Residue, then its C-alpha position, 0 to 999 in steps of 0.5 A: m731434324e736441324n735440316y727441318d727446323p734448327e730450332f728443334a734441338k732447343i725445343a724438344e726435351n727428354g721425355d717428349i712425344l713428338v707428333g709428325g705428319f704424314n710420311f714421316g721419315t721420308g729421305s732418311s734411309r739411315e738409322q741415325a734418323a731414328t736413333a737421334l731422336k731416341y737418344k735425344g730422349i724423344r719417347l716415341v713418334i706418333a704420325g699420320s704415317f711413316n716411310e717404311t725404311y724409317k719405320r723398319n730402322a726405328l723398330n730395329n732400334g728398339f724406337l716406338l712409332i705409332e701411326c694415328p692419322k686423326l691425332s696428327d690432323d688435329m694437331k695440325k688444326i689446332f697449332g696451325t703450320d706457322k712454326l715448324t716445332v711447337k711445344t703444345g704442353l698437352r699430356a698424352e696417355i697411351n693405352f696399348a690394351n685398348s690401342k688408343i691415345i687419350v689427349g684431353n677429352n679426346n680418344y685416338p684409335f691406332d692399330p694394335i703394335g704387333k708381337a714382333a714389333q712389341e718384342l723389338i721395343v722391349s728388348g731394346g732393338l733387333e741386336n739385343w733380341v738376337k743376343n736374347n734368343l740365341 
């Protein structure tokens, strides 16, 4: 993220959820774009949409992504665009059973996580999934 925001590494902390905009991950064809966030301790990324290559690399490495355009739009409205990275102090609850993200009094629906993607996330990535299923 350094070429996007040099302050990101100082602001982001282990356990954070990263909320991004649209086409998140565009221009990052290498898996390190996803694994760097995973090993930084980012729990998951929520964005308006994802680049398909980024999405595949993230899932193959057991890193969860959720597309939620309304949440992405609301965060931009609330926190603006003056700073590239903002520590919001907000807490999010992700209800996978009902496919919704709860932030304060707002509910944000998202498409359910598919079975194959769930298996990759739980296994810790494609390599572990293959080892467990051989």
